[in-house]
C-alpha positions in Angstrom: -8.0 -85.5 39.0 -8.4 -87.3 35.6 -5.7 -89.1 33.6 -6.5 -90.6 30.2 -3.7 -92.8 28.9 -3.5 -94.3 25.4 -7.3 -94.7 25.2 -8.7 -96.3 22.1 -12.5 -96.6 21.4 -13.9 -98.6 18.5 -17.6 -98.6 17.4 -18.7 -101.1 14.7 -15.1 -101.7 13.6 -14.4 -97.9 13.2 -11.7 -96.4 15.5 -13.3 -93.3 17.0 -10.5 -92.4 19.4 -6.9 -93.4 18.8 -4.4 -93.3 21.6 -6.0 -90.4 23.4 -4.0 -88.9 26.2 -5.0 -86.1 28.6 -4.5 -84.9 32.1 -7.0 -82.8 34.0 -5.7 -81.0 37.1 -7.7 -79.9 40.1 -9.1 -76.3 39.8 -8.5 -76.0 36.0 -11.0 -75.6 33.2 -10.4 -77.6 30.0 -12.3 -77.5 26.7 -12.5 -80.1 24.0 -12.9 -78.6 20.6 -13.6 -80.5 17.4 -16.0 -81.1 14.6 -19.2 -83.1 15.0 -18.4 -86.7 15.3 -14.8 -86.1 16.5 -15.2 -88.1 19.7 -15.9 -85.3 22.3 -19.0 -86.9 23.8 -17.4 -90.3 23.6 -14.5 -89.0 25.6 -16.9 -87.7 28.3 -18.7 -91.0 28.3 -15.5 -92.9 28.8 -14.3 -90.7 31.6 -17.7 -91.0 33.4 -17.6 -94.8 33.0 -20.7 -95.0 30.7 -18.5 -96.6 28.1 -15.4 -98.8 28.5 -12.3 -98.2 26.3 -11.1 -100.9 24.0 -7.6 -100.2 25.1 -5.8 -97.8 27.4 -6.7 -96.7 30.9 -8.6 -93.9 32.6 -7.9 -92.9 36.2 -9.9 -90.7 38.5 -8.1 -89.3 41.5 -5.4 -91.9 41.1 -7.7 -94.9 40.8 -8.5 -96.7 37.5 -12.2 -96.3 36.5 -14.0 -99.5 36.2 -17.4 -99.5 34.5 -18.9 -102.0 37.1 -17.6 -99.9 40.1 -19.3 -96.6 40.0 -18.3 -95.2 43.4 -16.3 -92.4 41.6 -19.5 -91.0 40.2 -20.3 -89.3 43.5 -17.3 -87.1 42.9 -18.3 -86.2 39.3 -21.0 -83.8 38.1 -22.1 -85.0 34.6 -24.1 -83.3 31.8 -23.6 -85.2 28.6 -25.8 -84.4 25.6 -29.4 -83.4 26.3 -30.5 -83.6 29.9 -33.7 -85.6 30.5 -36.2 -84.7 33.2 -39.7 -85.6 34.4 -41.5 -83.0 32.5 -44.6 -82.8 34.7 -42.4 -82.1 37.8 -40.8 -78.8 38.9 -37.0 -78.2 38.9 -36.9 -78.8 42.7 -38.9 -82.1 42.4 -36.5 -83.3 39.7 -33.5 -82.6 41.9 -35.1 -84.3 44.9 -35.7 -87.5 42.8 -32.1 -87.4 41.6 -30.9 -87.2 45.1 -33.1 -90.1 46.2 -32.0 -92.5 43.5 -28.3 -91.6 43.9 -28.6 -92.2 47.7 -27.2 -88.7 48.4 -28.6 -86.7 51.2 -28.2 -83.0 50.4 -29.7 -79.8 51.4 -28.0 -78.2 48.3 -31.1 -78.0 46.1 -31.8 -74.3 46.8 -28.1 -73.5 46.4 -27.8 -75.4 43.1 -30.9 -73.7 41.7 -29.6 -70.3 42.8 -26.2 -70.9 41.2 -27.8 -71.6 37.8 -30.4 -68.8 38.0 -33.5 -71.1 38.5 -34.3 -70.2 42.1 -37.5 -68.4 41.2 -39.2 -71.2 39.1 -41.3 -72.5 42.0 -43.7 -75.2 41.1 -43.5 -74.5 37.3 -43.3 -77.8 35.5 -40.2 -78.5 33.4 -42.4 -78.9 30.4 -42.9 -75.1 30.5 -39.1 -74.4 30.6 -37.3 -73.0 27.6 -34.3 -75.0 26.2 -32.0 -72.7 28.1 -33.8 -73.2 31.4 -33.6 -77.0 30.9 -29.9 -76.7 30.2 -29.5 -74.7 33.4 -31.4 -77.4 35.3 -29.1 -80.0 33.8 -26.2 -78.0 35.2 -27.9 -77.7 38.6 -28.2 -81.5 38.5 -24.5 -81.8 37.8 -23.6 -79.4 40.6 -25.8 -80.7 43.4 -23.4 -83.2 44.8 -20.6 -80.6 45.0 -18.4 -82.6 42.6 -14.6 -82.4 42.3 -14.9 -82.8 38.5 -17.6 -81.5 36.1 -18.0 -83.2 32.8 -20.1 -80.8 30.7 -20.9 -81.6 27.1 -22.0 -78.4 25.3 -23.0 -76.7 28.5 -24.0 -73.5 26.7 -26.5 -75.2 24.4 -29.7 -73.2 24.3 -28.5 -70.4 26.5 -28.8 -66.7 25.5 -25.6 -64.5 25.5 -26.3 -63.4 29.2 -26.8 -67.0 30.2 -23.5 -68.0 28.6 -21.7 -65.2 30.5 -23.3 -66.3 33.8 -22.4 -70.0 33.3 -18.9 -69.1 32.3 -18.5 -67.0 35.5 -20.0 -69.8 37.6 -17.5 -72.3 36.2 -14.5 -70.0 36.8 -15.8 -69.4 40.3 -16.1 -73.1 41.0 -12.6 -73.7 39.7 -11.0 -70.9 41.7 -13.0 -71.2 45.0 -13.6 -74.9 45.2 -10.9 -76.4 43.1 -13.4 -78.0 40.9 -12.0 -79.2 37.6 
């Protein structure tokens, strides 16, 4: 699904990633481990096309990712760093807006909210959500388009131990049943 070959990324003259190579196969779960500042979030931003590498190439499903051509984004679910929402709106309303601006037509809102344990939030504004609930909503946002690849940067941030277990089970289920990487 994703091939990263000899990728180099430089910020302000400092090489953050040096000759990064990785391959992500369909239906597998990968984790990037490293200290703060090691380049994990940068790697996710490069794969999602939010940043362009200084050297090397990144392919998604056999095609090279071009920052200016974002058609591949419909196949990716992305949660990088802290998700941002319209705080005065409900979880459902935030997902509806996301679908509207991405041009996607989906009836998957209820399913996405159910998968992440937010089906019972009703009209409660996101401003009243805990950090863990906001993280779950970010995951629902990443899942709503039924992506082939999920790029999740610190997906367990703010979750309690039961929430971590639930999200882990969800990710394993998505990999096994749908072949999501």
